[in-house]
C-alpha positions in Angstrom: 59.6 36.3 81.5 63.3 36.4 81.7 64.7 37.2 85.2 66.6 40.4 84.2 63.3 42.0 82.9 61.4 41.2 86.0 64.2 42.7 88.0 64.1 45.7 85.8 60.1 46.0 86.2 60.6 45.7 90.1 63.0 48.7 90.1 60.6 50.6 88.2 57.8 49.8 90.3 59.8 50.7 93.6 60.9 54.0 92.0 57.2 55.0 91.2 56.1 54.0 94.7 58.9 56.2 96.3 58.0 59.1 94.0 54.4 59.1 94.8 55.1 58.8 98.6 57.4 62.0 98.4 54.9 64.0 96.3 51.9 63.4 98.7 54.1 64.0 102.0 56.1 67.0 101.0 54.1 69.5 98.9 56.3 72.4 98.3 58.1 74.3 95.5 60.9 72.5 93.8 64.4 74.2 93.5 67.9 73.1 92.4 70.2 73.1 95.2 73.8 73.6 95.8 75.7 70.3 96.9 79.0 69.0 96.3 80.6 65.6 97.0 83.8 65.4 98.9 86.9 64.8 96.5 87.6 61.5 98.2 83.9 60.4 97.7 83.2 61.2 94.1 79.8 60.0 92.7 80.1 56.6 91.2 77.6 55.5 88.3 75.9 52.1 88.7 74.8 50.8 85.3 71.4 48.9 85.3 71.7 45.4 83.6 70.0 45.3 80.1 66.9 43.0 79.4 67.0 42.8 75.6 63.7 43.4 73.8 61.8 44.4 77.0 60.4 47.9 76.7 59.7 48.1 80.3 63.4 47.3 81.2 64.7 50.0 78.5 62.6 52.6 80.4 64.3 51.9 83.8 66.0 55.0 84.9 69.9 55.0 85.2 71.3 55.5 88.9 74.2 57.3 90.5 75.4 56.3 93.8 76.9 59.3 95.6 79.0 58.6 98.5 79.6 61.5 101.1 82.0 61.6 103.8 81.1 61.9 107.6 82.8 65.4 108.3 85.9 64.7 110.7 84.7 67.4 113.2 81.4 65.5 113.9 80.3 65.3 117.7 77.9 63.3 119.5 74.5 64.9 119.2 75.3 66.7 116.0 72.9 67.1 113.2 74.2 66.3 109.8 72.5 67.8 107.0 72.9 66.3 103.5 72.2 68.3 100.3 71.6 66.4 97.0 71.4 68.2 93.6 70.6 66.5 90.3 70.1 67.5 86.8 68.8 65.0 84.4 66.7 64.7 81.4 63.5 64.2 83.5 62.4 63.7 87.2 64.9 62.0 89.7 64.6 60.5 93.2 66.9 60.0 96.1 67.2 56.9 98.2 69.2 57.7 101.3 71.0 55.1 103.6 69.8 54.2 106.9 68.9 56.7 109.4 68.2 59.8 107.2 64.9 61.8 107.2 63.9 64.0 104.3 63.6 67.7 104.9 62.3 68.7 101.6 62.2 68.0 98.0 62.5 70.8 95.4 62.6 70.1 91.7 61.5 71.7 88.4 59.7 70.2 85.3 63.1 69.6 83.7 64.4 67.3 86.5 66.8 69.8 88.0 66.2 69.9 91.7 67.6 69.1 95.3 66.6 66.8 98.2 67.7 67.7 101.6 67.9 65.1 104.7 68.9 65.1 108.0 70.3 62.8 110.7 71.3 62.9 114.3 74.4 61.1 115.5 75.0 59.8 118.8 78.5 58.4 118.6 80.7 59.5 115.6 82.9 56.4 116.1 79.9 54.0 115.2 79.0 56.0 112.0 80.2 54.8 108.7 83.0 56.7 106.9 80.8 57.1 103.9 77.1 57.7 103.5 75.6 56.3 100.2 72.7 58.2 98.5 71.3 56.3 95.5 70.1 58.8 93.0 67.7 57.4 90.2 67.4 59.6 87.1 65.4 59.6 83.9 68.5 59.5 81.7 69.5 56.9 79.3 72.1 54.4 80.5 74.7 56.0 78.2 74.1 59.7 79.5 75.6 60.6 82.8 73.4 62.9 84.8 74.9 65.7 86.8 74.8 64.8 90.6 76.3 66.5 93.6 76.2 66.5 97.2 77.6 67.5 100.5 77.1 67.1 104.1 77.3 69.9 106.6 77.1 69.9 110.6 74.6 71.7 112.6 75.4 71.9 116.3 73.0 72.2 119.1 70.0 71.4 117.4 66.8 70.2 119.3 66.7 66.4 118.2 62.9 66.0 119.3 61.6 68.3 116.7 64.5 69.9 114.5 62.7 71.4 111.6 60.7 74.5 112.3 60.0 75.9 108.8 61.2 75.6 105.3 60.9 77.0 102.0 62.3 76.6 98.3 62.5 77.9 94.8 63.7 77.0 91.3 64.4 79.1 88.4 66.8 79.8 85.7 69.4 82.6 84.9 72.0 84.3 87.1 69.7 85.8 89.8 69.0 83.3 92.6 66.5 83.6 95.5 64.6 81.9 98.3 61.8 83.2 100.1 61.9 84.0 103.9 59.5 83.1 106.6 58.4 83.8 110.0 59.9 82.1 113.1 58.8 82.4 116.9 61.9 81.0 118.6 65.6 81.0 118.5 66.8 79.0 115.7 69.6 78.3 113.2 68.8 79.3 109.7 70.1 77.2 106.8 70.2 78.3 103.3 71.2 76.4 100.3 71.8 77.2 96.7 72.8 75.2 93.8 73.0 76.0 89.9 74.3 73.9 86.9 76.4 75.0 84.0 78.8 77.3 86.1 82.3 76.9 87.0 82.9 79.4 89.9 81.4 80.4 93.2 78.4 82.8 93.7 78.6 86.6 94.4 76.7 87.2 97.6 75.4 90.3 98.9 77.2 92.0 102.0 76.6 89.4 104.9 74.1 90.4 107.6 75.2 90.1 111.2 76.0 86.7 112.2 75.7 85.1 108.7 78.3 82.4 108.0 79.2 81.1 104.5 79.8 77.5 105.0 80.9 76.7 101.4 80.6 78.4 97.9 82.3 76.3 95.4 82.2 74.0 92.3 81.4 70.6 93.4 82.3 67.2 92.0 79.3 66.3 89.7 79.0 69.7 88.1 76.9 71.8 90.3 78.1 75.1 92.1 77.0 75.0 95.7 76.4 77.5 98.5 75.4 77.1 102.1 75.3 79.6 104.9 74.3 79.4 108.6 72.8 82.1 110.8 71.6 82.0 114.4 68.3 83.9 114.5 66.2 85.0 117.5 62.8 85.1 116.2 60.6 87.1 113.8 60.6 87.5 110.1 63.5 86.1 108.1 63.8 88.1 104.9 64.6 86.7 101.4 68.1 85.4 100.6 69.7 86.1 97.3 73.0 85.2 95.2 74.3 86.1 91.8 75.9 83.5 89.7 78.5 84.2 86.9 76.7 82.5 84.1 73.1 81.5 83.3 72.0 78.1 84.6 69.0 76.1 86.1 69.0 76.8 89.9 67.4 75.5 92.9 67.3 76.9 96.5 66.1 76.0 100.0 66.1 77.4 103.4 65.1 75.9 106.8 64.8 76.8 110.3 66.4 74.4 112.8 65.4 74.6 116.4 68.0 75.3 118.8 68.3 72.7 121.7 67.6 74.0 125.2 71.2 73.7 126.4 72.8 75.4 123.4 74.5 78.8 124.3 75.1 81.1 121.6 77.6 84.2 121.7 77.2 86.8 119.0 80.0 89.4 118.2 77.4 92.0 117.4 77.7 94.6 114.9 81.2 96.0 115.7 83.9 93.2 116.7 84.4 89.4 116.1 85.0 86.4 118.5 88.0 84.0 119.1 91.4 84.1 117.2 89.7 83.1 114.0 87.5 86.2 114.2 84.3 84.7 113.6 80.9 86.6 113.9 79.3 83.9 116.4 80.1 81.0 118.6 77.8 78.3 119.5 78.6 75.9 122.6 76.7 73.2 124.3 76.3 73.3 128.0 74.8 71.5 131.0 73.3 74.0 133.5 76.3 76.2 133.5 79.0 77.3 131.1 82.6 77.2 132.3 84.4 80.5 132.3 87.1 79.3 129.9 84.4 78.3 127.4 83.2 81.8 127.0 84.8 83.3 123.6 87.4 86.0 123.6 85.9 89.2 122.0 88.0 91.4 119.7 87.0 94.6 119.9 87.5 97.1 116.9 89.9 99.9 117.0 88.6 102.8 119.0 86.2 100.5 121.2 86.6 98.3 124.2 84.5 95.2 125.1 81.8 96.3 127.8 80.2 92.8 128.6 77.5 90.5 127.4 74.0 91.5 126.9 71.5 88.5 127.4 68.6 88.2 125.2 65.7 90.5 126.4 68.2 91.9 129.1 68.8 95.7 129.8 72.2 95.4 131.6 75.6 94.0 130.4 76.9 91.0 132.2 80.7 90.2 132.8 82.0 86.9 131.8 82.0 85.8 135.4 78.5 86.8 135.6 77.6 84.8 132.4 79.4 81.5 133.9 77.2 81.8 137.1 73.8 81.9 135.3 71.6 78.8 135.4 71.1 77.7 131.6 67.9 75.8 131.9 66.9 76.8 128.5 68.8 78.2 125.3 70.8 81.3 125.9 71.9 84.0 123.5 74.5 86.8 124.4 75.5 89.6 122.2 78.9 91.4 122.8 78.5 95.1 123.8 81.2 97.9 123.0 82.0 101.2 124.5 83.8 104.0 122.7 87.5 104.7 124.0 88.7 108.4 124.1 92.3 109.1 123.7 94.7 112.0 124.7 97.9 113.2 122.5 100.5 115.1 124.3 103.6 117.2 122.6 106.3 117.7 125.2 108.7 120.6 124.2 111.2 120.3 126.9 113.5 123.3 128.0 115.0 124.1 124.7 112.2 125.3 122.5 108.7 126.9 122.5 105.5 126.9 120.5 102.5 128.8 120.1 100.6 125.9 118.9 98.3 123.5 120.7 100.2 120.9 122.7 97.6 118.6 124.4 94.7 117.0 122.5 92.2 115.2 124.8 88.7 113.4 124.5 89.8 112.1 121.0 88.0 109.2 119.1 90.0 106.5 117.1 90.7 107.9 113.7 90.3 111.7 114.7 92.7 114.2 113.2 95.2 116.4 115.0 97.8 118.9 114.0 101.6 118.7 114.9 102.9 121.9 116.6 105.5 123.8 115.2 108.5 124.4 117.4 111.0 127.3 117.8 114.4 126.3 119.2 116.0 128.4 121.7 119.0 130.4 120.8 122.1 128.0 120.5 119.9 125.2 119.8 118.3 123.4 117.0 114.9 121.5 116.8 115.5 118.1 115.6 112.2 116.5 115.3 110.1 114.3 117.8 111.3 111.2 119.6 108.8 109.1 117.3 107.1 110.2 114.2 103.9 111.8 115.2 100.6 110.4 113.5 98.1 113.0 112.4 95.4 110.2 112.9 94.6 109.2 116.4 95.3 105.4 117.0 95.5 105.6 120.7 97.1 107.6 123.7 100.4 109.0 122.5 103.1 111.3 124.1 105.8 112.8 121.6 108.8 114.4 123.1 110.8 117.3 121.2 114.4 116.6 120.6 117.1 119.2 120.0 120.8 119.4 118.9 123.1 122.0 120.3 123.9 124.6 117.4 127.1 123.5 115.6 126.3 123.3 111.9 129.1 123.9 109.4 128.6 125.2 105.9 131.5 125.3 103.4 132.0 126.7 99.8 134.7 124.7 97.8 136.2 126.7 94.9 138.4 124.3 93.3 141.4 125.0 91.1 139.8 127.3 88.5 138.5 130.1 90.5 139.2 132.5 93.6 137.1 134.6 95.9 137.5 137.3 98.6 134.4 136.3 100.5 134.0 134.0 103.4 134.0 130.2 102.2 133.7 128.4 105.7 130.9 129.0 108.2 131.0 127.3 111.4 129.0 127.1 114.8 125.8 127.8 113.2 122.3 127.0 114.6 119.2 126.0 112.6 117.7 129.1 111.0 120.9 131.1 110.9 121.8 132.9 107.7 124.8 132.8 105.5 126.1 134.7 102.4 126.8 132.8 99.2 130.4 134.0 98.1 131.2 135.6 94.8 133.6 133.7 92.4 136.2 134.9 89.9 137.1 132.3 87.4 140.6 131.9 86.2 141.5 133.0 82.6 140.0 130.7 80.0 137.4 129.6 82.3 133.8 130.8 83.5 132.1 130.2 86.7 129.1 128.0 86.1 127.4 127.9 89.6 127.5 125.4 92.4 126.9 121.7 92.4 123.6 122.3 94.2 121.7 125.5 94.8 123.0 126.9 98.0 120.4 127.5 100.8 121.0 130.8 102.7 119.0 129.7 105.8 120.9 127.0 107.7 119.1 123.7 108.4 122.3 121.6 108.8 125.8 120.8 107.6 126.3 121.6 104.1 129.0 121.5 101.4 128.8 123.3 98.1 131.5 122.9 95.1 132.1 125.5 92.4 131.5 124.4 88.9 133.3 125.8 85.8 133.2 125.9 82.2 136.1 126.6 79.6 135.8 130.0 77.7 135.4 129.3 73.9 136.2 131.4 70.9 135.0 131.9 67.3 137.1 132.3 64.3 135.5 133.9 61.1 136.8 133.8 57.6 135.1 136.6 55.4 135.4 136.1 51.7 134.3 139.8 51.1 131.7 138.6 48.4 134.3 138.0 45.7 134.9 134.2 46.2 133.5 130.9 47.5 134.7 128.1 49.5 133.4 124.5 50.4 135.1 124.5 53.8 133.8 126.0 57.1 134.0 129.7 57.2 133.0 130.0 60.9 134.9 128.0 63.6 133.1 128.3 67.0 133.3 126.6 70.4 137.2 126.9 70.2 139.5 127.0 73.2 142.9 128.8 73.6 145.6 126.5 71.7 143.2 124.8 69.3 144.4 124.5 65.9 142.8 126.7 63.0 141.7 125.0 59.8 141.9 127.8 57.0 139.5 127.5 54.3 140.4 127.1 50.5 139.2 130.1 48.6 138.1 130.1 44.9 137.8 133.6 43.6 134.9 134.6 41.5 135.4 135.2 37.6 137.4 138.4 37.3 139.2 138.1 40.5 142.3 136.4 41.8 142.4 135.5 45.6 145.7 136.8 46.9 145.6 135.9 50.7 144.1 137.5 54.0 144.1 140.9 55.4 146.2 139.6 58.3 148.6 136.7 59.3 146.7 133.6 60.4 148.1 131.9 63.5 148.4 128.2 63.7 146.3 128.1 67.0 143.5 129.8 68.6 144.6 133.0 70.5 141.1 134.4 70.9 138.1 135.6 68.8 139.3 136.8 65.4 138.0 137.7 61.9 140.1 137.3 58.5 139.0 139.0 55.5 139.9 137.6 52.0 141.9 139.9 49.6 141.7 139.9 45.8 143.1 141.5 42.7 141.5 142.1 39.3 142.2 139.3 36.9 142.0 139.8 33.3 143.0 136.7 31.2 145.1 137.6 28.2 
């Protein structure tokens, strides 16, 4: 037998042995999972040598080596979790590099599925920069399978027995899910989803308390991948669901990772967040005690203050100093507690005004509403607002002080050159709320008074100037033909001003009449409204 054919048969035999071993060891539902290769470690297809004429060699599956980078933030004692997804024409297998242990395998009949692995690291400096995963598929050599992968970090996991429980599912469509399960100890819940034939991330339901989305993206290799992490105390973990933008074959897995005895977890609770990054939880590793400066800063929401940390199973809150003095012989979980803050809002009138409205509002919650009092200034003063703009929605303690201006407003009416008035035109020394009288205006000849540039306000609220507006008087010239003639010229000239020229129409007398002029002399320019009547005499042709 040729050496190439023998090599192909050896590869096939190895692949079948691995597949049988995985099938007998891990009997669980098959689900396609979400995994993505890092951009600088894209999957590289490895061609299998041909063995011409050998049927066994032609059946050898193609393979892809997926190289996934060690996360830069990895620390000694961290658990690395590798998520590998594949979509081929038939079943597939994954051969990880040295030191990896399989968590579970989830795959459907079409060969779309996911395998997950874990590995603890002792010294990141001794780890390779890239971890290879050999993915063997049932595709023909010339057909590339969809293969995606990603490595995430879980911190503070018990290295002696990390996996507590797991579940997985597969399906197709846009609605993805994975069954929950029961836990009886504090743990970290990892949820993985993956779907083929999509290009954008999933839509997730509103996050439950403490749930962190680790990634939700289109990965190299063609899968859209999602992973989340949640610290869970104990009890029943409910189902998890996601929604994809397009139909596709999907796979999901969820596992419970045991927390290490020395891991300390701080939860922000339902109201606030932790650290400057405003995260819902912070996990720390500690030996015996946790340092005071390691305890995360709590960001209380508006209207609340941080009241202390409530230990798991405790009934009294502890201060940060008290937490730092605890002996942490086993894993500890602390949840931030909050207390509601009440506020007081005061309005100070001073000595120049009064109000019949409420001036002090106390015992208020954040977001409560208040009413701003009306202020009446004393004689000789004008209320000029508050030292800062009052907020009708409470945002904290506040004091607003009234401001006043000594009465000295000026209101003037400017007549201009085309009118006169016998009334008062300038009012001085006015206070806010004083009344004034708008003067009457008599327009000059040839003009009419057309009001003011702005409508005068008779109750004073400040300085004001009003300027009179005028319009020229217009006249109409009418030519009456008396029914005995016609004209193609205008007979009514309107909108004319004094001095405008007058255009006299040409009159064509009707049959039997002769036009002989007008009833009065027509001036050259307009002197006022006027009507001119045409005159005729009987005309009898000889």
